[in-house]
C-alpha atoms as a printed R data frame, in Angstrom:
    type eleno elety resid chain resno       x      y       z
1   ATOM     1    CA   MET     A     1   0.024  0.111   0.333
2   ATOM     2    CA   ILE     A     2   1.462  3.362  -1.105
3   ATOM     3    CA   THR     A     3   1.593  5.962   1.812
4   ATOM     4    CA   THR     A     4   4.178  8.506   0.731
5   ATOM     5    CA   GLY     A     5   3.591 11.468  -1.433
6   ATOM     6    CA   PHE     A     6   5.961 11.006  -4.291
7   ATOM     7    CA   ALA     A     7   4.995  7.103  -4.898
8   ATOM     8    CA   PHE     A     8   1.342  8.388  -4.807
9   ATOM     9    CA   ILE     A     9   2.146 10.823  -7.675
10  ATOM    10    CA   ALA     A    10   4.216  8.426  -9.610
11  ATOM    11    CA   VAL     A    11   1.565  6.099  -9.723
12  ATOM    12    CA   ILE     A    12  -1.270  8.641 -10.773
13  ATOM    13    CA   CYS     A    13   1.176  9.713 -13.513
14  ATOM    14    CA   GLY     A    14   1.719  5.919 -14.501
15  ATOM    15    CA   LEU     A    15  -1.998  5.264 -14.276
16  ATOM    16    CA   CYS     A    16  -2.887  8.435 -17.236
17  ATOM    17    CA   GLY     A    17   0.277  7.628 -19.232
18  ATOM    18    CA   ILE     A    18  -0.703  3.749 -19.648
19  ATOM    19    CA   LEU     A    19  -4.352  4.662 -20.412
20  ATOM    20    CA   VAL     A    20  -3.439  7.268 -23.134
21  ATOM    21    CA   TRP     A    21  -0.897  4.916 -24.710
22  ATOM    22    CA   VAL     A    22  -3.567  1.922 -24.685
23  ATOM    23    CA   GLU     A    23  -5.814  4.235 -26.428
24  ATOM    24    CA   GLN     A    24  -3.611  5.110 -29.259
25  ATOM    25    CA   GLN     A    25  -2.019  1.743 -29.403
26  ATOM    26    CA   TYR     A    26  -5.088 -0.040 -29.412
27  ATOM    27    CA   PRO     A    27  -8.174  2.057 -30.732
28  ATOM    28    CA   SER     A    28 -11.501  0.533 -30.137
29  ATOM    29    CA   ALA     A    29 -15.150  1.029 -29.355
30  ATOM    30    CA   LEU     A    30 -14.488  0.794 -25.606
31  ATOM    31    CA   PHE     A    31 -12.484  4.307 -26.040
32  ATOM    32    CA   ARG     A    32 -15.264  5.886 -28.446
33  ATOM    33    CA   TRP     A    33 -17.536  5.626 -25.736
34  ATOM    34    CA   PHE     A    34 -15.677  6.112 -22.692
35  ATOM    35    CA   PRO     A    35 -12.690  8.279 -23.892
36  ATOM    36    CA   SER     A    36  -9.468  7.862 -21.731
37  ATOM    37    CA   VAL     A    37 -10.330 10.828 -19.867
38  ATOM    38    CA   VAL     A    38 -13.044  9.068 -18.335
39  ATOM    39    CA   LEU     A    39 -11.173  5.816 -18.008
40  ATOM    40    CA   VAL     A    40  -8.636  7.522 -15.877
41  ATOM    41    CA   MET     A    41 -11.007  8.666 -13.488
42  ATOM    42    CA   PHE     A    42 -12.602  5.558 -12.828
43  ATOM    43    CA   GLY     A    43  -9.249  3.687 -12.646
44  ATOM    44    CA   SER     A    44  -8.246  6.094  -9.881
45  ATOM    45    CA   MET     A    45 -11.338  5.506  -8.232
46  ATOM    46    CA   ALA     A    46 -11.086  1.570  -8.868
47  ATOM    47    CA   MET     A    47  -7.405  1.507  -7.598
48  ATOM    48    CA   TYR     A    48  -8.481  3.409  -4.199
49  ATOM    49    CA   THR     A    49 -11.269  1.204  -3.691
50  ATOM    50    CA   LEU     A    50  -8.908 -1.668  -4.075
51  ATOM    51    CA   GLY     A    51  -6.725 -0.331  -1.512
52  ATOM    52    CA   PHE     A    52  -3.879  0.851  -3.802
53  ATOM    53    CA   TRP     A    53  -2.878  3.658  -1.725
54  ATOM    54    CA   GLU     A    54  -3.950  4.833   2.022
55  ATOM    55    CA   MET     A    55  -4.878  8.817   2.387
56  ATOM    56    CA   THR     A    56  -1.946  9.819   4.781
57  ATOM    57    CA   THR     A    57  -1.414 13.243   5.749
58  ATOM    58    CA   GLU     A    58   1.773 12.920   3.497
59  ATOM    59    CA   VAL     A    59  -0.551 11.784   0.520
60  ATOM    60    CA   ARG     A    60  -3.289 14.265   0.922
61  ATOM    61    CA   SER     A    61  -1.200 16.898   1.525
62  ATOM    62    CA   THR     A    62   0.916 16.131  -2.223
63  ATOM    63    CA   ARG     A    63  -2.617 15.603  -3.818
64  ATOM    64    CA   ALA     A    64  -3.812 18.924  -2.786
65  ATOM    65    CA   GLN     A    65  -0.622 20.834  -3.785
66  ATOM    66    CA   VAL     A    66  -0.436 19.215  -7.176
67  ATOM    67    CA   ARG     A    67  -3.920 19.298  -8.093
68  ATOM    68    CA   ASP     A    68  -4.495 23.310  -6.697
69  ATOM    69    CA   ASN     A    69  -1.262 24.233  -8.766
70  ATOM    70    CA   LEU     A    70  -1.903 22.554 -11.712
71  ATOM    71    CA   ILE     A    71  -5.687 24.062 -12.260
72  ATOM    72    CA   PRO     A    72  -4.447 27.570 -12.772
73  ATOM    73    CA   ALA     A    73  -1.637 26.567 -15.271
74  ATOM    74    CA   MET     A    74  -3.907 24.200 -16.941
75  ATOM    75    CA   LEU     A    75  -6.781 26.654 -17.571
76  ATOM    76    CA   PHE     A    76  -4.207 29.439 -18.695
77  ATOM    77    CA   LEU     A    77  -2.842 27.004 -21.185
78  ATOM    78    CA   MET     A    78  -6.191 26.533 -22.468
79  ATOM    79    CA   ALA     A    79  -7.025 29.968 -22.545
80  ATOM    80    CA   ILE     A    80  -4.286 31.313 -24.105
81  ATOM    81    CA   LYS     A    81  -5.916 29.383 -27.319
82  ATOM    82    CA   PHE     A    82  -9.168 31.289 -27.124
83  ATOM    83    CA   ASP     A    83  -8.971 34.135 -29.471
84  ATOM    84    CA   LEU     A    84 -12.146 36.075 -28.984
85  ATOM    85    CA   ARG     A    85 -12.314 37.209 -32.623
86  ATOM    86    CA   VAL     A    86 -12.933 33.504 -33.474
87  ATOM    87    CA   ILE     A    87 -16.494 33.770 -32.160
88  ATOM    88    CA   ARG     A    88 -17.669 35.708 -34.633
89  ATOM    89    CA   LYS     A    89 -16.819 33.170 -37.463
90  ATOM    90    CA   LEU     A    90 -19.450 30.903 -35.927
91  ATOM    91    CA   GLY     A    91 -22.328 33.364 -36.969
92  ATOM    92    CA   ALA     A    92 -25.457 34.356 -34.885
93  ATOM    93    CA   ARG     A    93 -27.444 31.140 -35.212
94  ATOM    94    CA   LEU     A    94 -24.673 28.798 -34.203
95  ATOM    95    CA   VAL     A    95 -23.499 31.191 -31.180
96  ATOM    96    CA   THR     A    96 -27.072 31.775 -30.314
97  ATOM    97    CA   LEU     A    97 -27.744 27.656 -30.445
98  ATOM    98    CA   LEU     A    98 -24.347 27.123 -28.147
99  ATOM    99    CA   LEU     A    99 -25.636 29.891 -25.629
100 ATOM   100    CA   GLY     A   100 -29.131 28.208 -25.265
101 ATOM   101    CA   SER     A   101 -27.554 24.729 -24.889
102 ATOM   102    CA   THR     A   102 -25.368 26.545 -22.101
103 ATOM   103    CA   ALA     A   103 -28.477 28.135 -20.505
104 ATOM   104    CA   SER     A   104 -30.732 24.765 -20.823
105 ATOM   105    CA   VAL     A   105 -27.847 23.127 -18.394
106 ATOM   106    CA   MET     A   106 -28.132 25.911 -15.796
107 ATOM   107    CA   ILE     A   107 -31.977 25.790 -16.097
108 ATOM   108    CA   ALA     A   108 -32.021 22.003 -15.793
109 ATOM   109    CA   PHE     A   109 -29.609 21.749 -13.014
110 ATOM   110    CA   ILE     A   110 -31.946 24.250 -11.000
111 ATOM   111    CA   ILE     A   111 -35.048 22.619 -11.699
112 ATOM   112    CA   VAL     A   112 -34.047 19.354 -10.772
113 ATOM   113    CA   GLN     A   113 -32.380 20.309  -7.600
114 ATOM   114    CA   GLN     A   114 -35.681 21.908  -6.658
115 ATOM   115    CA   ILE     A   115 -37.508 18.883  -7.449
116 ATOM   116    CA   MET     A   116 -34.720 16.102  -6.294
117 ATOM   117    CA   GLY     A   117 -32.959 18.115  -3.360
118 ATOM   118    CA   PRO     A   118 -34.793 16.744  -0.196
119 ATOM   119    CA   MET     A   119 -33.865 13.057  -1.662
120 ATOM   120    CA   LEU     A   120 -30.172 13.774  -2.167
121 ATOM   121    CA   GLY     A   121 -29.003 15.863   0.533
122 ATOM   122    CA   ASP     A   122 -28.146 19.288   1.652
123 ATOM   123    CA   GLU     A   123 -24.759 19.101  -0.558
124 ATOM   124    CA   THR     A   124 -26.571 19.288  -3.842
125 ATOM   125    CA   PRO     A   125 -26.694 23.115  -3.931
126 ATOM   126    CA   LEU     A   126 -22.707 23.069  -4.231
127 ATOM   127    CA   THR     A   127 -21.863 19.765  -6.004
128 ATOM   128    CA   PHE     A   128 -24.599 20.296  -8.615
129 ATOM   129    CA   GLY     A   129 -22.988 23.892  -9.264
130 ATOM   130    CA   VAL     A   130 -19.692 21.921  -9.504
131 ATOM   131    CA   MET     A   131 -21.415 19.451 -12.193
132 ATOM   132    CA   SER     A   132 -23.135 22.300 -14.065
133 ATOM   133    CA   ALA     A   133 -19.907 23.918 -14.637
134 ATOM   134    CA   GLY     A   134 -18.349 20.513 -15.803
135 ATOM   135    CA   TRP     A   135 -21.657 19.897 -17.885
136 ATOM   136    CA   THR     A   136 -21.350 23.135 -19.544
137 ATOM   137    CA   GLY     A   137 -17.586 23.660 -20.299
138 ATOM   138    CA   GLY     A   138 -15.825 20.230 -19.700
139 ATOM   139    CA   THR     A   139 -13.640 18.701 -17.229
140 ATOM   140    CA   GLN     A   140 -11.501 21.553 -16.573
141 ATOM   141    CA   ASN     A   141 -14.477 23.627 -15.393
142 ATOM   142    CA   PHE     A   142 -15.683 21.022 -13.204
143 ATOM   143    CA   VAL     A   143 -12.255 20.757 -11.401
144 ATOM   144    CA   ALA     A   144 -11.577 24.637 -11.376
145 ATOM   145    CA   VAL     A   145 -15.130 25.073  -9.772
146 ATOM   146    CA   LYS     A   146 -15.037 21.974  -7.146
147 ATOM   147    CA   GLU     A   147 -11.630 23.678  -5.599
148 ATOM   148    CA   ALA     A   148 -13.058 27.429  -6.038
149 ATOM   149    CA   LEU     A   149 -16.243 26.049  -3.889
150 ATOM   150    CA   GLN     A   150 -14.155 24.249  -1.693
151 ATOM   151    CA   VAL     A   151 -16.357 20.967  -2.139
152 ATOM   152    CA   SER     A   152 -14.910 18.029  -0.291
153 ATOM   153    CA   ASP     A   153 -14.083 14.880  -2.427
154 ATOM   154    CA   SER     A   154 -16.583 13.043   0.048
155 ATOM   155    CA   ALA     A   155 -19.252 15.535  -0.588
156 ATOM   156    CA   MET     A   156 -18.565 14.959  -4.495
157 ATOM   157    CA   THR     A   157 -18.628 11.027  -4.468
158 ATOM   158    CA   TYR     A   158 -22.475 10.530  -5.629
159 ATOM   159    CA   THR     A   159 -22.538 13.562  -8.075
160 ATOM   160    CA   LEU     A   160 -19.200 12.679  -9.786
161 ATOM   161    CA   LEU     A   161 -20.235  8.848 -10.131
162 ATOM   162    CA   MET     A   162 -23.550 10.681 -11.728
163 ATOM   163    CA   GLY     A   163 -21.692 12.879 -13.953
164 ATOM   164    CA   ALA     A   164 -19.102 10.128 -15.424
165 ATOM   165    CA   LEU     A   165 -22.060  7.550 -15.971
166 ATOM   166    CA   CYS     A   166 -24.629  9.883 -17.539
167 ATOM   167    CA   TYR     A   167 -22.167 11.786 -19.724
168 ATOM   168    CA   SER     A   168 -20.901  8.373 -21.298
169 ATOM   169    CA   VAL     A   169 -24.390  7.423 -21.984
170 ATOM   170    CA   TRP     A   170 -25.038 10.575 -23.430
171 ATOM   171    CA   LEU     A   171 -22.693 10.424 -25.841
172 ATOM   172    CA   VAL     A   172 -23.695  6.887 -26.895
173 ATOM   173    CA   ILE     A   173 -27.211  8.203 -27.556
174 ATOM   174    CA   LEU     A   174 -26.099 11.274 -29.435
175 ATOM   175    CA   ILE     A   175 -24.129  9.401 -32.051
176 ATOM   176    CA   ALA     A   176 -26.860  6.623 -32.143
177 ATOM   177    CA   LEU     A   177 -29.421  9.494 -33.281
178 ATOM   178    CA   LYS     A   178 -27.466  9.257 -36.798
179 ATOM   179    CA   PRO     A   179 -29.578  7.076 -38.584
180 ATOM   180    CA   PHE     A   180 -32.711  9.066 -37.496
181 ATOM   181    CA   LYS     A   181 -31.428 12.631 -38.593
182 ATOM   182    CA   SER     A   182 -33.759 12.982 -41.474
183 ATOM   183    CA   ARG     A   183 -36.780 12.784 -39.210
184 ATOM   184    CA   PHE     A   184 -35.328 14.926 -36.927
185 ATOM   185    CA   ASN     A   185 -34.319 17.479 -39.538
186 ATOM   186    CA   ASP     A   186 -38.213 17.356 -40.731
187 ATOM   187    CA   PHE     A   187 -38.868 18.321 -37.080
188 ATOM   188    CA   LEU     A   188 -36.434 20.803 -36.792
189 ATOM   189    CA   LYS     A   189 -37.223 22.059 -40.453
190 ATOM   190    CA   ALA     A   190 -33.343 22.435 -40.952
191 ATOM   191    CA   ASP     A   191 -32.370 25.053 -43.270
192 ATOM   192    CA   ASN     A   192 -28.283 24.860 -44.187
193 ATOM   193    CA   ILE     A   193 -28.251 28.484 -45.607
194 ATOM   194    CA   GLY     A   194 -24.919 30.064 -44.494
195 ATOM   195    CA   LEU     A   195 -23.553 26.873 -43.190
196 ATOM   196    CA   ASP     A   196 -20.879 26.263 -45.890
197 ATOM   197    CA   LYS     A   197 -19.665 30.072 -45.212
198 ATOM   198    CA   VAL     A   198 -18.944 29.430 -41.576
199 ATOM   199    CA   LEU     A   199 -17.065 26.044 -42.784
200 ATOM   200    CA   ASP     A   200 -14.997 27.949 -44.885
201 ATOM   201    CA   GLU     A   201 -14.292 30.832 -42.377
202 ATOM   202    CA   LEU     A   202 -13.517 28.106 -39.783
203 ATOM   203    CA   LYS     A   203 -11.415 25.672 -42.211
204 ATOM   204    CA   ASP     A   204  -7.696 27.478 -41.148
205 ATOM   205    CA   THR     A   205  -8.766 27.974 -37.478
206 ATOM   206    CA   GLY     A   206  -6.080 26.559 -35.187
207 ATOM   207    CA   SER     A   207  -2.178 25.313 -35.547
208 ATOM   208    CA   THR     A   208  -1.230 22.096 -36.972
209 ATOM   209    CA   GLU     A   209   2.240 22.279 -36.286
210 ATOM   210    CA   ASN     A   210   4.037 19.861 -33.799
211 ATOM   211    CA   PRO     A   211   5.209 21.284 -30.780
212 ATOM   212    CA   ASP     A   212   9.176 21.593 -30.511
213 ATOM   213    CA   PHE     A   213  11.105 21.285 -27.344
214 ATOM   214    CA   GLN     A   214  11.887 25.311 -26.879
215 ATOM   215    CA   ALA     A   215   8.043 25.844 -27.437
216 ATOM   216    CA   LEU     A   216   7.139 23.284 -24.746
217 ATOM   217    CA   MET     A   217   9.507 24.232 -22.282
218 ATOM   218    CA   LEU     A   218   8.285 27.836 -22.633
219 ATOM   219    CA   MET     A   219   4.589 26.963 -22.558
220 ATOM   220    CA   LEU     A   220   5.329 25.134 -19.267
221 ATOM   221    CA   GLY     A   221   7.520 27.633 -17.713
222 ATOM   222    CA   LEU     A   222   4.952 30.354 -18.398
223 ATOM   223    CA   ALA     A   223   2.066 28.286 -17.217
224 ATOM   224    CA   LEU     A   224   3.653 27.406 -13.905
225 ATOM   225    CA   VAL     A   225   4.832 31.157 -13.477
226 ATOM   226    CA   VAL     A   226   1.178 32.380 -13.768
227 ATOM   227    CA   ALA     A   227  -0.065 29.732 -11.811
228 ATOM   228    CA   ALA     A   228   2.238 31.096  -8.671
229 ATOM   229    CA   LEU     A   229   1.137 34.748  -9.707
230 ATOM   230    CA   SER     A   230  -2.440 34.097  -9.767
231 ATOM   231    CA   HIS     A   231  -2.580 32.189  -6.196
232 ATOM   232    CA   THR     A   232  -0.418 35.087  -4.957
233 ATOM   233    CA   LEU     A   233  -2.963 37.471  -6.652
234 ATOM   234    CA   GLY     A   234  -5.773 35.601  -5.875
235 ATOM   235    CA   SER     A   235  -4.670 35.793  -1.876
236 ATOM   236    CA   LEU     A   236  -4.708 39.554  -2.028
237 ATOM   237    CA   ALA     A   237  -7.817 39.880  -3.840
238 ATOM   238    CA   ALA     A   238  -9.615 37.531  -1.510
239 ATOM   239    CA   SER     A   239  -8.420 39.272   1.852
240 ATOM   240    CA   GLN     A   240 -10.477 42.320   0.717
241 ATOM   241    CA   GLY     A   241 -13.697 39.698   1.672
242 ATOM   242    CA   PHE     A   242 -15.072 39.063  -1.843
243 ATOM   243    CA   LEU     A   243 -14.735 35.543  -2.997
244 ATOM   244    CA   ASN     A   244 -12.046 32.978  -2.136
245 ATOM   245    CA   ALA     A   245  -8.432 33.036  -3.148
246 ATOM   246    CA   MET     A   246  -8.952 29.637  -5.621
247 ATOM   247    CA   VAL     A   247 -11.650 31.573  -7.208
248 ATOM   248    CA   TRP     A   248  -9.521 34.634  -7.922
249 ATOM   249    CA   ALA     A   249  -6.680 32.102  -8.936
250 ATOM   250    CA   ILE     A   250  -8.796 30.888 -11.506
251 ATOM   251    CA   ILE     A   251 -10.332 34.126 -12.836
252 ATOM   252    CA   VAL     A   252  -6.621 35.600 -12.837
253 ATOM   253    CA   ALA     A   253  -5.132 32.731 -15.070
254 ATOM   254    CA   SER     A   254  -8.081 32.589 -17.459
255 ATOM   255    CA   LEU     A   255  -7.850 36.129 -18.156
256 ATOM   256    CA   ALA     A   256  -4.292 36.035 -18.473
257 ATOM   257    CA   GLY     A   257  -4.470 33.254 -21.351
258 ATOM   258    CA   MET     A   258  -7.206 35.273 -22.965
259 ATOM   259    CA   VAL     A   259  -5.033 38.524 -23.204
260 ATOM   260    CA   LEU     A   260  -2.201 36.632 -24.427
261 ATOM   261    CA   ALA     A   261  -4.110 34.835 -26.781
262 ATOM   262    CA   PRO     A   262  -3.903 37.598 -29.912
263 ATOM   263    CA   THR     A   263  -0.153 37.856 -29.244
264 ATOM   264    CA   LYS     A   264   2.279 35.761 -30.497
265 ATOM   265    CA   PHE     A   265   1.989 33.468 -27.324
266 ATOM   266    CA   GLY     A   266  -1.168 32.492 -28.400
267 ATOM   267    CA   LYS     A   267   0.421 31.212 -31.858
268 ATOM   268    CA   LEU     A   268   2.709 28.788 -30.196
269 ATOM   269    CA   CYS     A   269   2.275 25.241 -29.895
270 ATOM   270    CA   GLY     A   270   2.631 23.083 -27.199
271 ATOM   271    CA   SER     A   271  -0.080 24.500 -24.884
272 ATOM   272    CA   HIS     A   272  -2.403 21.706 -26.008
273 ATOM   273    CA   GLU     A   273  -0.482 19.098 -25.220
274 ATOM   274    CA   LEU     A   274   0.558 20.328 -21.693
275 ATOM   275    CA   SER     A   275  -2.855 21.267 -20.706
276 ATOM   276    CA   SER     A   276  -4.000 17.622 -21.679
277 ATOM   277    CA   ILE     A   277  -1.484 16.288 -19.852
278 ATOM   278    CA   MET     A   278  -2.115 18.252 -16.641
279 ATOM   279    CA   LEU     A   279  -5.966 17.765 -17.212
280 ATOM   280    CA   TYR     A   280  -5.567 14.032 -17.065
281 ATOM   281    CA   ILE     A   281  -3.454 14.259 -13.771
282 ATOM   282    CA   ILE     A   282  -6.157 16.419 -12.182
283 ATOM   283    CA   VAL     A   283  -8.924 14.140 -13.160
284 ATOM   284    CA   ALA     A   284  -7.070 11.096 -11.644
285 ATOM   285    CA   LEU     A   285  -6.290 13.130  -8.549
286 ATOM   286    CA   ILE     A   286 -10.115 13.894  -8.231
287 ATOM   287    CA   GLY     A   287 -10.948 10.350  -8.485
288 ATOM   288    CA   ALA     A   288  -8.216  9.153  -6.069
289 ATOM   289    CA   GLU     A   289 -10.385  9.401  -3.044
290 ATOM   290    CA   VAL     A   290 -13.662  8.052  -4.417
291 ATOM   291    CA   ASN     A   291 -14.820  4.460  -3.208
292 ATOM   292    CA   LEU     A   292 -16.547  2.742  -6.383
293 ATOM   293    CA   MET     A   293 -18.683  1.016  -3.745
294 ATOM   294    CA   ALA     A   294 -20.433  4.051  -3.187
295 ATOM   295    CA   VAL     A   295 -22.515  3.726  -6.810
296 ATOM   296    CA   THR     A   296 -24.996  1.312  -5.271
297 ATOM   297    CA   GLN     A   297 -26.033  3.989  -2.681
298 ATOM   298    CA   ALA     A   298 -26.494  6.700  -5.592
299 ATOM   299    CA   PRO     A   299 -29.706  5.601  -7.717
300 ATOM   300    CA   GLY     A   300 -31.184  9.071  -6.907
301 ATOM   301    CA   TYR     A   301 -28.416 10.850  -8.295
302 ATOM   302    CA   ILE     A   302 -28.146  8.846 -11.636
303 ATOM   303    CA   LEU     A   303 -32.097  9.834 -11.842
304 ATOM   304    CA   ALA     A   304 -31.476 13.198 -11.413
305 ATOM   305    CA   GLY     A   305 -28.574 13.291 -14.026
306 ATOM   306    CA   PHE     A   306 -30.677 11.535 -16.641
307 ATOM   307    CA   MET     A   307 -33.576 14.142 -16.073
308 ATOM   308    CA   ILE     A   308 -30.994 16.816 -16.422
309 ATOM   309    CA   LEU     A   309 -30.205 15.715 -19.741
310 ATOM   310    CA   THR     A   310 -33.532 15.015 -20.796
311 ATOM   311    CA   ILE     A   311 -34.695 18.518 -19.989
312 ATOM   312    CA   HIS     A   312 -31.435 19.976 -21.651
313 ATOM   313    CA   GLY     A   313 -31.677 17.719 -24.939
314 ATOM   314    CA   ALA     A   314 -35.181 18.782 -25.300
315 ATOM   315    CA   THR     A   315 -34.543 22.786 -24.840
316 ATOM   316    CA   VAL     A   316 -31.864 22.244 -27.321
317 ATOM   317    CA   LEU     A   317 -34.103 20.557 -30.003
318 ATOM   318    CA   LEU     A   318 -36.769 23.354 -29.371
319 ATOM   319    CA   ILE     A   319 -33.975 25.921 -29.891
320 ATOM   320    CA   GLY     A   320 -32.592 24.058 -32.962
321 ATOM   321    CA   ARG     A   321 -36.297 24.295 -34.527
322 ATOM   322    CA   LEU     A   322 -36.644 27.933 -33.657
323 ATOM   323    CA   LEU     A   323 -33.334 28.417 -35.389
324 ATOM   324    CA   ARG     A   324 -33.976 26.097 -38.072
325 ATOM   325    CA   VAL     A   325 -30.524 24.256 -37.601
326 ATOM   326    CA   ASN     A   326 -30.059 20.207 -38.394
327 ATOM   327    CA   LEU     A   327 -29.614 17.847 -35.783
328 ATOM   328    CA   HIS     A   328 -25.855 17.082 -36.014
329 ATOM   329    CA   ILE     A   329 -25.251 21.001 -35.212
330 ATOM   330    CA   CYS     A   330 -27.542 20.373 -32.262
331 ATOM   331    CA   CYS     A   331 -25.803 17.406 -31.009
332 ATOM   332    CA   ILE     A   332 -22.489 19.063 -31.373
333 ATOM   333    CA   ALA     A   333 -23.899 21.927 -29.651
334 ATOM   334    CA   SER     A   334 -24.811 19.833 -26.979
335 ATOM   335    CA   ILE     A   335 -21.667 17.833 -26.154
336 ATOM   336    CA   ALA     A   336 -19.695 20.686 -26.904
337 ATOM   337    CA   ASN     A   337 -21.288 21.446 -23.350
338 ATOM   338    CA   ILE     A   338 -22.070 18.184 -21.774
339 ATOM   339    CA   GLY     A   339 -18.551 16.675 -22.747
340 ATOM   340    CA   SER     A   340 -15.362 18.249 -24.181
341 ATOM   341    CA   ALA     A   341 -13.646 19.196 -27.228
342 ATOM   342    CA   SER     A   342 -12.690 15.467 -27.759
343 ATOM   343    CA   SER     A   343 -16.092 14.000 -27.364
344 ATOM   344    CA   ALA     A   344 -17.363 16.773 -29.450
345 ATOM   345    CA   THR     A   345 -15.022 15.995 -32.444
346 ATOM   346    CA   ILE     A   346 -16.172 12.236 -32.111
347 ATOM   347    CA   VAL     A   347 -19.892 13.626 -32.532
348 ATOM   348    CA   ALA     A   348 -19.261 15.832 -35.293
349 ATOM   349    CA   ALA     A   349 -17.122 13.105 -37.165
350 ATOM   350    CA   ALA     A   350 -19.589 10.695 -36.819
351 ATOM   351    CA   TYR     A   351 -22.277 13.058 -38.732
352 ATOM   352    CA   ASP     A   352 -19.668 14.781 -41.059
353 ATOM   353    CA   LYS     A   353 -16.143 15.435 -40.604
354 ATOM   354    CA   ASN     A   354 -16.402 18.725 -42.150
355 ATOM   355    CA   LEU     A   355 -18.218 19.820 -38.893
356 ATOM   356    CA   VAL     A   356 -15.029 19.321 -36.834
357 ATOM   357    CA   PRO     A   357 -14.028 22.802 -36.458
358 ATOM   358    CA   ILE     A   358 -17.285 23.762 -35.601
359 ATOM   359    CA   ALA     A   359 -17.105 21.203 -32.799
360 ATOM   360    CA   ILE     A   360 -13.777 22.597 -31.461
361 ATOM   361    CA   ILE     A   361 -14.703 26.132 -31.572
362 ATOM   362    CA   MET     A   362 -18.015 25.578 -29.776
363 ATOM   363    CA   SER     A   363 -15.946 23.491 -27.156
364 ATOM   364    CA   LEU     A   364 -13.635 26.375 -26.749
365 ATOM   365    CA   VAL     A   365 -16.391 28.684 -26.080
366 ATOM   366    CA   GLY     A   366 -17.965 26.448 -23.576
367 ATOM   367    CA   SER     A   367 -14.844 25.766 -21.586
368 ATOM   368    CA   MET     A   368 -14.604 29.664 -21.500
369 ATOM   369    CA   LEU     A   369 -18.119 29.960 -19.692
370 ATOM   370    CA   GLY     A   370 -18.182 26.799 -17.629
371 ATOM   371    CA   SER     A   371 -16.301 28.023 -14.739
372 ATOM   372    CA   PHE     A   372 -18.706 31.350 -14.396
373 ATOM   373    CA   VAL     A   373 -21.698 29.204 -15.183
374 ATOM   374    CA   GLY     A   374 -20.934 26.692 -12.340
375 ATOM   375    CA   LEU     A   375 -20.047 29.255  -9.735
376 ATOM   376    CA   MET     A   376 -23.619 31.068 -11.072
377 ATOM   377    CA   VAL     A   377 -25.647 27.910 -10.603
378 ATOM   378    CA   SER     A   378 -24.027 27.248  -7.085
379 ATOM   379    CA   GLU     A   379 -25.037 31.131  -6.183
380 ATOM   380    CA   ILE     A   380 -28.700 30.590  -7.446
381 ATOM   381    CA   LEU     A   381 -29.082 27.041  -5.542
382 ATOM   382    CA   VAL     A   382 -27.460 28.377  -2.276
383 ATOM   383    CA   GLY     A   383 -29.921 31.338  -2.564
384 ATOM   384    CA   LEU     A   384 -33.208 28.852  -3.108
385 ATOM   385    CA   SER     A   385 -32.176 26.660  -0.384
């Protein structure tokens, strides 16, 4: 059994490395429905459940330090690729659809918490706020808001299982709808006018260069410096009595990336690879104190998760009908919120590979909104309770 900090981090990194390697070397349907980032979380939970490590004082302290410092570094690296000017290329209809999809997730969490809250426990105003961040912007937002709200891992156990299970099922459902796209498009009164222009605008979005050693070192060094500064500035801002230090650190790191995005730093490669590495490690660290045996006690949470997705899905279809957008664009807008860039590109490619650029940009916009959405939902739910 592992009881020291370094050995614990080493095993966590080893788990991430092995699963990513297996996904690349042996692609299969398993990884299509359950991306490696989801399996990393479940793998970490399984190892803790089987007793691979004990949460000693040293392990707990090391885990918290690594996690809390990697979060702002990761958010900075993700934000540095977010150039606000690219939103214009999506066009008004697609931006409206994406924002409507985001709003539907927020509304669904609030409605379901008010209905199911008494059956789920007193923690749901905060845990649902955390999960709403993940289901509007991706795992990185989930991580950021969890730490910003200082929600304990034990409080998150059931909601975490709800998020992972329901997300995986939702991904399968969206892809499984493909054979019925003609019927859905008739209901949506789909009109593709303007879509070709959007695709042409997005064709050259993003860098396809492979990162070199210098770029990786610069991005890594810059991200860690920004993380350290964001914590320092966050502590100073929190001392004024408004929000806590972690919330400010997240805001500072995200804004720093967005400010540098239009500059030469935003055009450097390497940020995507480094932020992905950090994301996998953070996700594994989050699952490292969750016992999978708790899933037998979480049927209410699983039901709540599917209720949220049902409200969200129905709302996205209604918005799609108003905007006369086809099924695959609706599915991309949904998974760009509920999932991440990787799952959004999977859904896009399943319908039409030409739609992948739209999926990437929608996911990027969602990731910039997610943390703020999660904090807003938690404030509303706490106020209502």
